[in-house]
C-alpha positions in Angstrom: -16.7 -16.0 -21.9 -14.1 -13.6 -21.1 -16.0 -12.0 -18.1 -15.8 -15.6 -16.4 -12.1 -15.5 -16.7 -10.2 -13.7 -13.5 -7.4 -12.8 -15.4 -6.9 -10.7 -18.2 -5.9 -11.6 -21.9 -2.8 -9.4 -23.0 -2.8 -9.9 -26.7 0.4 -9.4 -28.2 1.2 -8.2 -31.9 4.1 -10.9 -32.5 1.1 -13.3 -32.2 0.1 -13.3 -36.0 3.6 -12.8 -37.1 4.6 -16.3 -38.5 1.7 -16.2 -40.7 2.4 -12.5 -42.5 5.7 -14.2 -43.9 4.4 -17.3 -44.6 2.0 -15.5 -46.8 4.7 -13.7 -48.5 6.6 -16.1 -50.8 8.9 -14.0 -51.9 10.7 -13.7 -48.6 13.7 -15.8 -48.8 14.4 -17.6 -45.2 18.2 -17.3 -44.0 20.0 -17.3 -40.8 20.6 -13.6 -39.5 21.8 -14.0 -36.0 22.7 -16.7 -33.2 22.5 -15.5 -29.9 24.4 -18.5 -27.6 22.2 -21.5 -28.7 19.3 -19.3 -30.3 18.8 -18.1 -34.0 16.8 -15.8 -35.7 15.7 -15.7 -39.1 15.2 -13.4 -41.7 11.4 -14.3 -41.8 11.0 -13.3 -38.0 12.0 -9.8 -38.8 10.2 -9.7 -42.3 7.1 -11.1 -40.4 6.9 -8.5 -37.5 7.7 -5.7 -40.4 4.7 -6.6 -43.0 2.5 -7.3 -39.8 3.1 -3.5 -38.8 2.0 -2.6 -42.0 -1.0 -4.8 -42.0 -2.0 -3.1 -38.7 -1.9 0.3 -40.7 1.2 1.4 -38.8 4.0 3.3 -41.1 7.3 1.9 -40.3 10.4 4.0 -40.1 13.4 3.6 -41.8 14.8 2.0 -38.6 11.8 -0.3 -38.3 13.8 -3.4 -39.0 16.7 -2.6 -37.6 14.7 -1.9 -34.0 12.9 -5.5 -34.8 16.0 -6.9 -34.8 17.7 -5.8 -31.8 14.7 -6.6 -30.1 15.0 -10.2 -30.8 18.4 -10.3 -30.1 17.4 -8.8 -26.8 15.0 -11.8 -26.4 16.9 -14.5 -27.4 19.8 -13.1 -24.8 17.3 -13.5 -22.1 15.9 -16.8 -23.5 19.2 -18.6 -23.8 20.0 -17.3 -20.2 17.0 -18.8 -18.8 18.0 -22.1 -20.3 21.2 -22.0 -18.9 19.8 -21.0 -15.3 17.2 -24.0 -15.8 14.2 -21.5 -15.9 11.4 -23.5 -17.1 7.8 -22.6 -17.9 5.1 -25.6 -17.7 3.4 -26.8 -20.4 -0.4 -26.2 -18.6 0.8 -22.1 -18.3 1.8 -22.3 -22.4 -1.0 -23.9 -23.1 -3.6 -21.6 -21.0 -1.9 -18.7 -22.5 -2.4 -20.4 -26.2 -5.9 -21.3 -25.6 -6.8 -17.7 -24.2 -5.2 -16.2 -27.5 -6.5 -18.7 -29.5 -10.2 -18.1 -28.3 -9.7 -14.3 -28.6 -8.8 -14.3 -31.9 -11.6 -16.6 -33.1 -14.3 -14.5 -31.4 -12.9 -11.8 -33.4 -12.9 -13.6 -37.2 -16.4 -15.2 -35.9 -15.5 -19.1 -35.9 -12.9 -21.5 -35.9 -13.3 -22.4 -39.7 -12.9 -18.7 -40.3 -9.5 -18.6 -38.5 -8.3 -21.8 -40.3 -9.3 -19.9 -43.7 -7.5 -16.6 -43.1 -4.4 -18.7 -41.9 -4.7 -21.9 -44.4 -3.8 -24.1 -41.3 -5.7 -26.5 -39.1 -6.5 -25.1 -35.9 -4.1 -27.6 -34.4 -0.9 -26.4 -36.9 -1.8 -22.7 -36.0 -1.4 -24.0 -32.2 1.7 -25.8 -32.7 3.2 -22.5 -34.4 2.5 -20.6 -31.6 3.4 -22.8 -28.8 7.1 -22.3 -29.1 6.4 -18.4 -29.4 4.5 -18.3 -26.1 7.1 -20.6 -24.3 9.9 -18.0 -25.3 7.9 -15.3 -24.5 7.0 -16.7 -20.9 10.9 -17.5 -20.5 11.8 -14.1 -21.4 9.5 -12.9 -18.6 10.5 -15.0 -16.0 14.4 -14.0 -17.1 13.3 -10.5 -16.4 11.8 -11.0 -13.5 14.6 -13.1 -12.1 17.0 -10.1 -13.1 14.8 -6.9 -11.6 11.9 -8.8 -9.5 13.5 -7.8 -6.5 14.0 -4.2 -6.9 12.6 -1.9 -4.7 12.3 2.0 -4.8 12.5 4.2 -2.3 10.8 7.7 -1.5 14.0 9.8 -1.7 14.9 8.0 -5.5 11.2 8.8 -6.4 12.0 12.4 -5.2 15.3 12.2 -7.4 13.4 10.8 -10.4 11.1 13.7 -10.4 13.6 16.4 -10.1 15.5 14.8 -13.2 12.3 15.4 -15.3 12.4 18.7 -17.6 9.6 20.3 -16.4 8.5 21.0 -20.0 8.2 17.4 -20.7 6.4 16.4 -17.7 3.0 14.7 -18.6 -0.3 16.6 -18.3 -2.9 14.4 -15.8 -6.3 14.9 -16.9 -9.0 15.5 -14.4 -9.1 13.0 -11.5 -11.9 12.0 -9.2 -11.8 10.2 -5.8 -15.2 8.6 -5.1 -17.2 6.7 -2.1 -19.5 4.5 -3.4 -22.9 2.6 -1.6 -24.1 -0.3 -3.6 -27.0 -2.3 -3.2 -28.0 -5.2 -5.6 -31.5 -4.9 -6.2 -33.8 -8.2 -5.4 -35.2 -10.6 -7.7 -38.4 -12.2 -6.7 -37.9 -16.2 -5.9 -40.4 -16.8 -8.9 -38.2 -15.3 -11.7 -35.2 -17.3 -10.7 -37.4 -20.3 -10.6 -38.3 -19.4 -14.2 -34.9 -19.3 -15.3 -33.9 -22.4 -13.3 -36.7 -24.1 -15.2 -35.7 -23.1 -18.5 -32.2 -24.4 -17.8 -33.8 -27.7 -16.5 -35.5 -28.0 -19.6 -32.8 -27.3 -21.8 -30.6 -29.9 -19.6 -33.4 -32.5 -20.4 -33.1 -32.0 -24.1 -29.2 -32.1 -24.0 -29.5 -35.7 -22.1 -31.8 -36.8 -24.8 -29.4 -36.1 -27.6 -29.7 -32.5 -28.6 -26.6 -30.5 -29.3 -25.2 -28.6 -26.1 -23.6 -26.1 -28.9 -26.7 -25.9 -30.7 -28.7 -24.9 -27.7 -25.7 -22.6 -26.7 -26.2 -20.7 -29.7 -29.8 -20.3 -29.4 -30.4 -19.7 -25.7 -27.0 -18.3 -24.0 -27.4 -14.9 -22.9 -22.9 -14.9 -23.0 -23.1 -14.0 -26.3 -19.5 -14.2 -26.7 -19.1 -17.9 -26.0 -22.6 -18.3 -27.8 -21.1 -17.5 -31.0 -18.3 -21.0 -30.4 -21.0 -22.8 -29.2 -21.3 -22.0 -25.4 -17.3 -22.9 -25.5 -15.2 -20.8 -23.5 -11.7 -23.1 -23.6 -9.0 -24.5 -21.6 -8.9 -22.8 -18.3 -7.4 -23.8 -14.5 -9.8 -23.2 -11.5 -8.0 -19.7 -10.3 -9.6 -18.3 -13.9 -12.6 -19.3 -13.1 -15.5 -18.3 -11.3 -15.4 -20.4 -7.9 -18.8 -22.1 -8.2 -18.5 -22.8 -12.0 -14.8 -24.4 -11.3 -15.9 -26.4 -8.8 -19.0 -27.7 -10.9 -16.8 -28.0 -14.1 -14.1 -29.7 -12.4 -16.2 -32.2 -10.8 -17.6 -33.6 -14.6 -16.3 -36.2 -16.8 -16.1 -36.0 -20.2 -19.0 -35.0 -22.1 -21.1 -34.9 -18.6 -23.6 -32.1 -18.1 -24.0 -30.6 -14.8 -27.3 -29.5 -12.9 -27.7 -25.6 -12.3 -24.9 -23.8 -11.1 -25.1 -20.3 -9.8 -22.3 -17.7 -9.9 -21.2 -14.0 -9.6 -22.4 -14.2 -13.5 -25.8 -15.9 -13.0 -27.1 -19.3 -13.7 -25.4 -22.1 -15.9 -25.5 -25.6 -17.1 -22.1 -26.5 -18.3 -20.8 -29.5 -20.3 -17.7 -30.9 -20.0 -15.3 -31.0 -23.3 -11.8 -32.4 -22.2 -9.8 -31.9 -19.3 -6.3 -31.5 -19.3 -4.4 -31.9 -16.1 -5.5 -29.0 -14.2 -7.1 -27.3 -17.0 -10.4 -27.9 -18.6 -12.3 -26.9 -21.7 -15.8 -26.6 -21.0 -19.3 -24.9 -22.9 -21.9 -23.2 -21.1 -25.4 -22.0 -21.4 -25.7 -18.9 -19.0 -29.1 -17.3 -17.9 -29.9 -14.3 -15.9 -33.0 -13.8 -14.1 -34.6 -10.2 -15.5 -34.6 -7.5 -12.8 -38.5 -6.5 -12.7 -39.2 -2.6 -12.3 -40.5 -2.7 -8.8 -37.1 -4.4 -7.4 -35.3 -1.3 -9.1 -37.6 1.3 -7.0 -37.3 -0.5 -3.9 -33.4 -0.5 -4.1 -34.0 2.9 -5.2 -36.0 4.2 -2.3 -33.7 2.5 0.1 -30.8 4.7 -1.6 -32.8 7.7 -1.7 -33.6 7.6 2.2 -29.6 6.6 3.0 -28.8 9.9 1.0 -31.4 11.7 2.9 -29.9 10.8 6.1 -25.9 11.2 4.9 -27.2 15.0 3.6 -28.7 15.7 7.1 -25.6 14.5 9.4 -27.9 11.6 10.5 -25.1 9.1 9.3 -22.0 9.3 7.9 -21.3 7.9 4.7 -18.4 5.9 6.0 -21.0 4.5 8.7 -23.7 3.9 6.0 -21.0 2.0 3.6 -20.1 -0.3 6.6 -23.9 -1.3 7.4 -25.7 -1.1 4.0 -23.3 -1.6 1.1 -23.4 -5.1 -0.6 -19.9 -4.2 -2.7 -17.4 -6.7 -0.8 -14.6 -4.7 -2.6 -15.5 -1.6 -1.5 -17.1 -2.2 2.1 -14.2 -1.9 4.3 -12.5 1.2 3.4 -15.5 3.6 3.3 -16.4 2.8 0.1 -13.5 4.2 -1.7 -13.3 3.0 -5.2 -9.6 2.1 -6.3 -7.9 1.3 -9.8 -7.2 -2.5 -9.4 -3.9 -2.1 -11.5 -2.3 1.1 -9.8 -3.7 0.7 -6.4 -4.4 4.6 -6.9 -7.9 6.3 -5.7 -7.5 8.8 -8.2 -9.5 7.6 -11.3 -10.2 9.7 -14.6 -13.5 10.2 -15.7 -13.0 7.2 -18.4 -12.9 5.0 -15.5 -16.8 5.2 -14.7 -19.6 4.0 -16.1 -21.8 6.4 -18.4 -24.2 6.8 -15.8 -21.5 7.6 -12.9 -19.8 10.5 -15.6 -23.3 12.4 -15.7 -23.0 12.8 -11.8 -19.4 13.3 -11.7 -19.5 16.0 -14.1 -22.1 18.1 -11.6 -21.0 16.9 -8.1 -18.8 19.2 -6.1 -16.9 17.9 -3.4 -18.5 16.4 -0.3 -21.9 15.9 -2.3 -23.7 13.1 -3.2 -25.7 11.6 -6.0 -29.0 10.7 -5.9 -29.3 6.8 -7.2 -27.8 5.8 -10.1 -28.7 2.5 -12.0 -25.7 1.1 -13.7 -23.6 -2.0 -14.3 -20.7 -3.4 -12.0 -17.4 -5.2 -13.6 -19.5 -8.5 -13.6 -22.2 -6.6 -16.0 -24.6 -7.2 -13.2 -27.3 -4.4 -12.3 -26.7 -2.4 -9.3 -27.6 0.7 -7.8 -25.6 3.2 -6.0 -25.2 6.4 -4.6 -21.5 7.9 -5.1 -19.8 10.5 -3.0 -17.2 12.9 -4.6 -14.9 12.9 -2.0 -11.9 14.6 -4.3 -11.7 16.6 -7.4 -8.1 17.2 -8.9 -8.1 19.4 -11.9 -6.0 18.7 -15.0 -2.4 19.7 -14.0 1.3 18.7 -14.8 2.5 15.8 -12.9 3.9 16.2 -9.5 5.0 14.9 -6.2 1.9 15.9 -4.3 -0.7 14.6 -6.4 0.4 11.7 -8.5 2.7 10.3 -5.9 2.1 6.8 -6.9 2.3 7.4 -10.5 5.9 8.7 -10.4 6.5 5.8 -7.9 5.5 3.6 -10.6 7.5 5.3 -13.4 10.8 5.5 -11.4 10.5 2.1 -10.6 10.4 0.9 -14.2 13.3 3.3 -15.2 15.3 1.4 -12.5 14.5 -2.0 -13.6 15.3 -1.2 -17.3 18.1 0.8 -16.1 19.5 -2.8 -14.0 18.4 -4.7 -17.1 20.3 -2.9 -19.7 23.1 -3.6 -17.7 22.8 -6.7 -17.3 22.6 -6.9 -21.1 25.6 -4.9 -21.5 27.2 -7.3 -19.3 26.2 -10.7 -20.7 26.9 -9.5 -24.4 30.5 -10.0 -23.5 30.5 -13.9 -22.7 28.0 -15.2 -24.5 28.4 -16.3 -28.4 26.9 -13.6 -30.5 27.1 -13.6 -34.4 25.3 -11.7 -36.9 25.1 -12.2 -40.6 23.4 -10.3 -43.5 23.0 -6.7 -44.2 21.2 -5.7 -41.2 24.7 -6.3 -39.2 25.2 -2.7 -40.2 22.3 -1.3 -37.8 22.9 1.3 -35.6 22.0 -0.7 -32.4 21.3 0.5 -28.7 23.8 -1.7 -27.7 27.0 -1.9 -29.7 28.0 -5.4 -27.9 25.9 -7.5 -30.7 28.8 -6.6 -33.1 32.0 -8.7 -31.4 35.3 -7.3 -32.8 36.9 -9.4 -35.4 33.8 -10.8 -36.4 
C-alpha cells in the first residue's frame, strides 16, 4: 500500500541492470577498472547499456564511456566512504530493498511473475541487489559529507543568475498561488459501524482458519496491496501511519489486529514477520462510503463561508483559522505549498482536475464555489479556493523565481565542490583501467595515471 508509506520511493534505472547483462550470454565478463579496493567489471557497463536500450533509449556513441566514468566516480566515493568508516545499516538497506521489490512486484503483477522474468527466486534477486543498494547509500552519504554543509548566499544567487546566458533561461509555465478552506464531509455513525462489522466478520473468518491473503484479494479497498494478498513489505514506524504502526508493532507473528482506524480508513492487520525495527504486514482496508447528503451539508457550509468572505463579513484568513479541517494549511492562512521545493507558486499540474477547472477561470482575489475532490490521502474532501496570485508564463527571473534559482545555484555550488574533491582524490588513490574503454575521453583526466 504505497499511499500508506510516508516516504516516497525513488526507483533508479540501475536497479534492473545486473539481469540485463546476465540475460546476454555473449558478454564476456572481465575486470576493466580498479579504484582503491573497488572493482568495475565489463558486465557492469554492458548491463547499463543494454538496459538503456531495453527502456527505449537510443544510446549515443559515447554512452559506454559515460557509464564507465559514472561508475568510476561512484567507486571513488565508495572507497573513501569505507576509508572514513562511513556505514549504512543493514536495516536501511533492507528497507530500500523491500520497497523496490514491492514496487516491481506491483508492476509485473506477482512475485512469481518477477521470478519468471529474471529466472531466479525472490531471495536470489534480493541478494543480487543488496550490495548495489549498499553502495548507492554509501555514495549518497559520502556526497553528503562532502557537500552537506554547503550554503548559498543571496549575493551568490544573484551572481548565478547574472552568469546564465539570457537566451538559455528556462521558461516558467503559468503558476498559481492558492489559499484553501477544507472541510471533510461527516460520515454517519451507522455507516462507520457497517464497515467495522464487515471487518469484524472477516477477522472472525481469519481466526477460524481462512486465509488472510485470500480475503485481502477479495475485499481490501487498497487495490495495490490486494494484488499481493494485502502485503505491504518491510516498513519502519516512521514510514507508516502512526495508528497503523502502533497496532502492527504490537502484534506477534501471524497475529491479527483488532480494527485500526488510520488516516486512510479502517484496517485489520496481520503480522507476517518482524526484523528489528521493521515489520512486514498485510492488511485489509475498508472505507465508509460518504452519502450524498453528507457532501451536500459540507457544500452548504462552504457556500455560506464563501458568501461571507465575498461580502467582507469575514476575511479568508479568518475563515481558514476558524473552519478549515486541513492541518497542513490551517496556520498559514490556507496557503498551499509544494512540499519538495517549499514554494507557494504551483503549476496547474500540481492541482487536482477539479481544482484546475476553477483556476483557469478565477481572477486574483476571487473565490471558487465548493469543489468536491480528493486529498493526498485519497480521501474525499470539499474545499473552496482563493486565487491569491497568478504568474503568467515567463523567463526565469529573480523577482518571481528566487526559490528555484536559489536551489539551482546551490546545486551548482555543490557540484563544483564535488568535482574539486574528485580531482583531488584521484591524485592519491590507486586507479588502474584496462581494455578499450581506457581510451574514452573522460570529463576527469585523473582516471589515467601517467606511466600506466
